[in-house]
N, C-alpha and C positions, 0 to 999 in steps of 0.2 A: 319360836321356844311356847310349851304350852305349860299351864298347870291342871292339874286336877281336884278337882272339889264337887261339892256338892253343889248344884244349883241353887240352893239356898244361902249359900255365903255369901256373906257381904263381900263385897270388894268396889273396887275405884270404878269402875266404868261398867260394872255389871252388877244392876241389881237382882234381887231374887226374885222369880218370874211372880207375877201376880195370878191369884185364882179368887175364887167364887169369896173367899173369907179376908183376898189382900185389901189394905186400907183403902178408901178411894181414894185418897190422897196422894200416896204413892201411885197407886193405877194411874193418875193422870200423868206424873211423871214418869212411867214406863215408855219406852222406844213404842210406836203405838205396832209397826210390822213383826217386832220381835213379840209384843201381847199375841196379835193374830196365831200366828206359830202356836204358841206356846198355848193356845186355848185349845187347837186341834191335839195337840199333845194330852192336856188333861181332861179332852174327850174319852182317847183311848185309855189314858193311865189314870187315873181320878185317884188310884191309892199310891200315885207316887208325886207326890206335888213337887220332891226335892230331890230328880236323880241325880245319880253322880255325872258331872260335866266336865269336858277335858275344855280348858278355856286359853285362847292365845292372851298370853303377859302383854304383850304388844299389840294392841290394834292392829291391824292392817291400814285403819287410815290415817293412824299416827306415825307409817312406817314402817312397823312392823312386819314380819316374811308372809303372818298364817293370812289369805283374805276368811276363814272363817271364823264369824267372833265366838262363835261357841260348837261342842258336837255334845249333846246330853245321851248318854246311855239307861234306856230303859230295859227292865227284866220284862218279857213276855212269855206268858207261862205256854200256849201253845194251843195245842186243842189235839191229845192223845187220837180221841175215837176220828179223828178225821189227818190222821198220819201226819203232825203239825208239831214238830217234837217244840221242846221251851227254849229258849235261843236269846239274843242279846240281842237289843234295838236300838243302834244308831240315829240319830237325826240330826243336820246339820244346819247351822243358822249362820248368814252370811253372802250367800247367793241370790238372794232375794233383796230387796231393799228394808231393813230394820228401822232404820230413822225417818227417813224422807226427807233431808234436809241436805242434800248432796255432797255430805259426806265421802260417798262410797258411789253411788248410783245416782244416775241424773235423775229426776222424778220426769215421768212421761203422762201421768194421767191414773187415772184412777180403773181405766177400761182396759190397759193393755196390760202385759203381764209387769209384776213387780222385779225390778234389776233386771235377772236374768233368765226371773222366771219360775225358776224352781230353786227347792232341795233336795240333797242328796240324802237317801236313807241307806240302811246294811244290816241286814239281820243274820248273825252268826250263833249258831250251834250250842249250846251252854254244853260243856263240857260236864261228867259227872263229878260232884264235889268244887264244883268253881262257886265261889260266893261274890266275887266279882266280877266285870266284865274288863276283857283286855280294853288295852288301851292303842295296840297298834291300827284298828281301825280308823280311828279319826285323825292320824297322819296320813293314810290310804286316801280319807276324804278329801285332806289339807291338800295332796297333790293334785289332786282331781280340777280341784278349784281353783290350787296357779295356775293351773294350764289355762283353765275358764277365765280368769281374769286378763290371763295375759295375753289370748290369743282373742277375747272377743267372741267364740266359739261358744253356742248350745249344744246340751247335750239333748234328746229324745228318746223314748221308747223304742228300743230294738238297736238302739248303737253298740257300737262293741268297742271295748278298750284294749289294744295289745300292749302288756306290761309287762312280758319276757322275764318273770320273776316273781316267785310266791309269796302272794300278797302279804304274809307276813314273815318273813325271810326268815323260811322253816325249810326242808325238803318237800314239802307239800306239792303235789300236781296240779294243788289250786293256782294258777298263774296268769289268768285273765278276766276280765270282763266282761259281761252283757249288763244292760241298762234295761230296767221295766218299771209303769207304774208301780207303786207301792199297794200291794193288797189292803190295808187299811188305813192309811192316812188319804183326806178327802184332799182335793182342793182349796185354799182358803182364801177369801177375798178380804184384802188389807187396804186400809186407806189409801196403798201405793200401787196399787193391779193386785192380779194373780199369782199365786203361789202353787207348782204341784210340786209333786215328790216323785223324786224316781229313784229308783230301789237298785242298788249296786249288786251283781250278782256276780258270784267267781266261779269260774269256768278252768277247765282243761284244754291245753293247747289242741287234740282232736276238735273239740266243741268252738273253738275260737276259730280253726280252720273251714269247720261245716259250718258256720253262721256265717265268713267270710263267704264261701263257695256259693249257700243258698241265701238266709236270710236272718238275723238276729229272731225276729217273732219266731219264726217254723220252731227253732231251735227251744226257746225257752218254753215253747210248748210243748215240748218235748220234754225237757226239765220236769215241767209241772208232774210230768206222768209216773217220774220216778222220783220213790220219797226220797230215798237216799242222797238224790242228785241234788234236792231242792222242793222236791214236791209242789203242793197248791199254792205256799206262799215262795217258794223260792229262797229259802234257809240254805245260805253256804256253810258247807262243812269241810272244815279246812283239812280233816282226817280221812276223806275220802279218796281210796286208791285205786278206782277204776271209774273211766268213762261209760256214758249212760252206753255207749256205743259196744262198749265189753259187758256190761249190765245185760243189757236187751243188743244183740246184734241186729233185729230186724229193724232198729230204728235205719242203721245204715240205710238199710232199701229206703224207706222214707225219705231221707233226705236227697237219696240218689234222685227220687222218683221227683222229688220236688226242682232239685237243679234243671232235670229235664224239662221238666215242664214249666216253672216259673224263670228258670235263669238266675243270675246275683244279684242283691240293689246295693253291691258294691259298687257304686260309677268313680271311685276315685281314689289315690289316695297321694302323699307327699313321699320323695325318695331321692335318692342321691342318683342322678341319671342326668342324660345329658344328650345332644345331637349337632350332627356336624353334617354341612350340603357338602356332600360331594362332588355336586355338578358343578360349583366353582374351583377354577385353576388354585391349585394352594399360593400361586404369588401375586391375587386376587387380593389385596387390602381389605375390601369392601366385607363386610359382615352380612350374611343376608341374613342374619337371625334379628336385627337390628337397625335404626340409622342411630348412629352417636350425632349428638348435640355437644360441638365444643368437645370439651373435654368429661360433657357428664356421663356414668354410669347406664348400663343398661338395667333399661326397669322397666314393664309392661306398662302400657298407659291404664288410665281410669275406665277407658272405654274398653281395654282390650280385656280387663278385670269384670267389667260386667258382662262384654260377650260370654268370657268362658262360664262365668255364675249363671248367665240365662240358658247357654247351651246344657248346661250338668240340670238345670232347673225343667226346662220345657221338651229336651230332645228326648225326653220318654213319657210317654204316655201308661203306661201299665207301673211303671214305677216314677214316683218326679219328684223324691229326695233326693238331693244331693248329700255326698260325703263328706267327714271331716277328713280331710290329712292327717296323716300320723304326723307325732311331734320328734323330734332328733332323740334318740333313746335316752342321748348321754345326759339328760337335761331335766327327766322326767321320769326314771326309773325303767326306761323302754317303752314310754307310754305311746301307744297308738290308740286312734280314735278316730273314728268316722261317723256322720253324724246326721244331723239335718240342717235348713238351712241357719248361717249364724248372724249376729248385730253386726259383724265385721266379717267382707269377703275373706273367708280362709286363701282367698291366692291372690291378696293383695300384699305387696312386698311392706315389711316392718322399717323398711330403708327412708335414711331421713332425704335421701339424694331428690333431686327433681325429676317428675314422669316427664317422659318425651309427648309431646303430643301427639294423640294421635292421626292426625292430620300427615304428620312428618313420616308415619311409616308404612311402607305401603306392603300389601299383601303380594309375595312371591311365590311362582310354581317352580315349584322345585323338581329334577329329573333322580336324583338318587339321596341319599342321607344314610346317616350312620349311626344308631342308637345306641346308645351304653347305659348298663342298668346296674342297680347293687345287686347284692345276693336274692333278699327279701323282695325287692319289687319286680327283679326277673321271674323271680319262681311266682310271679300271678301272671303272667303273661297265659298261662293258659284257661286262667278264669276269664282273662280279657276276652279271649276267644269265646269259651264254652259258657261263658253264663252271662254275657254282655253281646259281643256281634254277632251270636247266633240268633239273641234275641232281638234284633234289631236295634238296639244300644250302642252306648259309649262307653269310654273308660280314658279317665286322665291320669296323666303320672305330672305330679308338680314338684320341680326340684326344691328342696329344704336350705340350698346351698346358694341359691339366687334367684333369676326371676324368670328361669326356661320354664315350657311345659309342652308336655306332648300328650297330643289328642287323638284316639281311634274312636274313627265313628262308622257306624253302618252308613248305608244308603237311606237315606231319608230321614237323616236326623235334623232337627231344625238347627239355623244358626250356625251349621258347619260353612267353612269358607272353602275347603277340601271338596271336592268334586270328583265326578265319575271322568271326568276327561281332566281335570289334573288331580290326581288322586292325593299328591303330595305338596302341599301350601304352606307359607310362614307368614305371621304376621310377626314379627317384630320378634322376642323369644320363642314365642309359641309357635309350636308345630302340629299340626293335623294331616292325618292320615286316613283316608277312606277305604272302609274293605271295598273295593270295586276292579275290575266289572264284578264281579260275583257278589251275588244278595247274600245276607247273613244265611238264608234257609240252603243255598247252595255250600256256604262251608261245609266239609265235612266235618263232623261232629267226632266220628271215631278215629279220626285223622290226630284232632290235638293233642291226643297227650304224647306223641312222635314230638313233639315241640321237646321235650326232657332230655330224646336222642340226638335231637339235632342240632340244639344250641352246646354251649361248650358249658365246660363244668365251672357251675357258680364258684365264686370265691369269695372270702369275705373280702376281698379288696373291691369289689366289685365284676362285671359283666359284660362284656361285647358284643352286639351281637352283629355278626356277620354279614356281610350282605351275601355271600352264598349259601348259610344256612335258609335266610326267608327264601331267595330262590328254590333251593330244591321243595319250601314249603308250598310253595308255588305253580310249578311243575307237578306236583302232588295235587291239588285243587284245595288245597288246606287254607291258606292264605293269599289275600291281595299281595303287590309286588310293596310293603310298606318300608322294608331297607334296601332298597336295591338301585 
């Protein structure tokens, strides 16, 4: 729960922002991390010492639901000569370490990141006659912050977030987000580490899909070239009714060229997925996906988790950035996020059950497997082929309902235990399938769209990829036998 008030209004836990005229005694009592960020805000907005601010009534460190202590809202006049419209500028306080006393973030020194190392910003086009900033962006930022705190996964520039709903709960086409460096806010060195500022950019579904198929940075550059879609400062206009591809059809050609040349930087997602070992007779009680010790549930071991992370990180020379799996849409307004490396391994289970020792789980070579995906993850299979395996890369599905993982790898990916001789291998609940015996360049890109015809109709309740479909792809030379 939050309240709206000027940042200079007194409160039980939020004193007014100090500035050049703040009394020395008061400034010395002001939280140092907060003071440092306010200093950057005052540099940018010297004429707005007390902006409107959305404040968490009960702070997160006192048991409240909102991780951000404050979201300040400034009026930015823009630059008409540079096609930068007047807009509202939102800045968060709380993802970084504001206090330095371990009440929220562990203090790790001044040389590294402060807290999670960043704060969020958002630029919303000001409507004609609008005298006060809308407050819905503050709740949007709180939603993203909740995800970061709960998962300990961080954001970085170029990441994309699938929200699956208009950001302002209207009928707008702006239903997803990209993240980029704020064009005006400079990194701040605080007593508790460095803080950077990542700006949220609202995008349409078609633009999100383009970012998934290609990469977020490429789409951000295209948005900067279209004034009504963001312009140089990437200002979100919730009234925008056309995608950049409808505004300028030539931009789609640039995306297609980029996909062909660069592939996709989306290297993994979380999804409702599962796999079954069809090599084993049904009456065999031993589960090939893991060895269960006593009554312990299956879990990826710490070593397995680290190996998955290292595979994602080191198995791709052109693009070494692992990607954040999406979250359960029902829990975070449909939030799905793809990202850079995190403080906590995103493939690590949140379960409190014991981890099965790595040494007790053996790697098994499988003759046949059956893969099952939900609708959204199944629709990413062409991306897996066209944007990843065709470029000598890898793609991982991590189950959101358990510790199961499925990784498709092309020949030469470092850290893989699936080989050309044994293209299907499982280590506990982690399945790997290698695109062999054909190398990635031998996969016929022109036949990748045939996946949509060969796979069964995707249903909201999920999709099972049958062996016959994969076998037909094999005979066509489009895919190695990943499910036969």
